C-alpha positions as CSV (number, residue, x, y, z in Angstrom):
1,M,-7.2,5.2,22.6
2,E,-3.6,6.3,24.0
3,K,-2.1,2.9,23.1
4,R,-1.5,2.1,19.6
5,P,-2.6,-1.7,18.5
6,L,0.4,-3.9,17.8
7,S,-1.4,-5.1,14.5
8,L,-1.6,-1.4,13.2
9,T,2.4,-0.6,14.2
10,I,3.3,-4.2,12.4
11,I,0.9,-3.2,9.2
12,A,2.9,0.4,9.2
13,W,6.5,-1.2,9.3
14,F,5.4,-3.8,6.9
15,L,4.5,-1.2,4.7
16,I,7.7,0.8,5.2
17,I,10.2,-2.0,4.5
18,F,8.4,-3.4,1.6
19,S,7.9,0.2,0.2
20,L,11.8,0.6,0.6
21,I,12.7,-2.5,-1.0
22,G,10.4,-1.6,-4.0
23,L,12.1,1.6,-4.6
24,Y,15.5,-0.2,-4.6
25,G,14.0,-2.5,-7.3
26,V,12.5,0.6,-9.2
27,M,16.0,2.5,-9.0
28,T,17.9,-1.0,-10.2
29,M,15.6,-2.4,-12.6
30,G,16.7,-0.8,-15.6
31,S,20.2,-2.8,-15.2
32,N,18.6,-5.7,-14.1
33,P,18.1,-8.1,-17.5
34,M,15.3,-10.4,-15.9
35,A,13.0,-7.2,-14.8
36,M,13.9,-5.7,-18.7
37,K,12.3,-9.0,-19.8
38,M,9.6,-8.8,-17.5
39,I,8.4,-5.1,-18.7
40,E,8.7,-6.4,-22.2
41,Q,6.3,-9.1,-21.3
42,M,3.9,-6.2,-19.9
43,H,4.0,-4.1,-23.1
44,T,4.8,-0.8,-20.5
45,S,7.7,1.7,-20.7
46,L,10.5,1.4,-18.3
47,A,9.7,5.1,-17.2
48,F,6.3,3.9,-16.7
49,Q,7.1,1.0,-14.4
50,Q,10.0,3.4,-12.4
51,A,7.1,6.3,-12.2
52,W,4.3,3.9,-10.9
53,G,6.6,2.0,-8.6
54,T,8.2,5.3,-6.9
55,V,4.3,6.6,-6.7
56,G,3.0,3.4,-5.3
57,A,5.8,3.4,-2.7
58,L,5.8,7.0,-1.5
59,V,1.7,6.7,-1.0
60,N,2.5,3.6,0.9
61,I,5.2,5.1,3.2
62,G,2.6,8.1,3.4
63,C,0.1,5.5,4.5
64,A,2.4,4.0,7.1
65,Y,3.2,7.3,8.6
66,G,-0.4,8.4,8.9
67,I,-1.2,4.7,10.3
68,L,1.6,5.2,13.2
69,K,0.1,8.6,13.8
70,G,-3.5,7.8,14.2
71,Q,-4.8,9.6,11.3
72,P,-7.9,8.4,9.7
73,W,-7.3,9.6,6.1
74,S,-4.1,7.1,5.9
75,R,-6.2,3.7,5.9
76,V,-8.9,5.4,3.6
77,L,-5.8,6.3,1.3
78,Y,-4.3,2.7,1.5
79,V,-7.7,1.2,0.2
80,V,-8.2,3.5,-2.8
81,W,-4.6,3.1,-4.0
82,G,-4.9,-0.5,-3.2
83,A,-7.9,-0.8,-5.4
84,I,-6.2,1.4,-8.3
85,G,-3.3,-0.9,-7.7
86,I,-4.8,-3.8,-8.3
87,V,-7.3,-2.3,-11.2
88,V,-3.8,-1.6,-12.9
89,S,-2.3,-4.6,-12.3
90,F,-5.0,-6.5,-14.2
91,F,-4.3,-4.7,-17.3
92,I,-0.2,-4.7,-17.2
93,A,0.5,-7.9,-15.2
94,P,1.3,-10.8,-17.6
95,M,1.0,-13.4,-14.7
96,K,-2.4,-13.0,-13.2
97,A,-2.0,-15.6,-10.4
98,V,0.4,-12.8,-8.8
99,I,-2.3,-10.9,-8.4
100,V,-4.4,-13.1,-6.5
101,L,-1.8,-13.0,-3.5
102,S,-1.9,-9.2,-3.9
103,I,-5.1,-9.0,-3.7
104,V,-5.2,-11.4,-0.4
105,F,-2.6,-9.2,1.4
106,F,-4.7,-6.1,0.7
107,V,-7.8,-7.5,2.1
108,V,-6.2,-9.0,5.1
109,I,-4.3,-5.6,5.8
110,A,-7.4,-3.2,5.3
111,A,-9.7,-5.6,7.5
112,F,-7.2,-5.1,10.1
113,L,-7.4,-1.0,9.4
114,Y,-11.0,-1.1,9.9
115,T,-11.2,-3.4,13.1
116,N,-12.9,-1.7,16.3
117,T,-9.8,-1.3,17.9
118,A,-8.3,0.5,14.9
119,N,-11.5,2.5,14.8
120,D,-10.4,3.4,18.3
121,W,-6.9,4.5,17.6
122,F,-8.0,6.4,14.7
123,Q,-11.0,7.8,16.5
124,A,-13.1,7.7,13.3
125,R,-15.5,5.1,11.9
126,G,-15.7,4.0,8.3
127,F,-14.3,6.2,5.8
128,M,-13.8,9.2,8.0
129,L,-10.9,11.4,7.1
130,K,-11.1,13.5,10.1
131,R,-10.8,12.5,13.7
132,E,-14.2,12.6,15.8
133,R,-14.3,14.9,18.4
134,S,-13.4,13.6,21.9
135,R,-16.7,12.5,23.8
């Protein structure tokens, strides 16, 4: 497939934009009293939150790049990293209701990443990390 599906373009840019917003939040959370209060409720350190947020944003930007370029590893990485993030959130988040919204976004995006048109764009099926050979 030569033309990238619009849904994948939207997903990739969604990941890029929200990752950049997240990076800004990570950089400024130490000077935000409200963020510091939330971190105290999570029983984690500021350094952990900053490291986790930075790594998560960079992984999502990498996934977005791979989605835009049609690299099959990007959708596998998105699903694996998303699942890890949800598990970690269950342990550290003080408000579990917020996690439900995250799960909904995760499932919707993952579903779009594995549609037939997405499979054609990535030239891969399931959890393949490399493209299939041209037919």
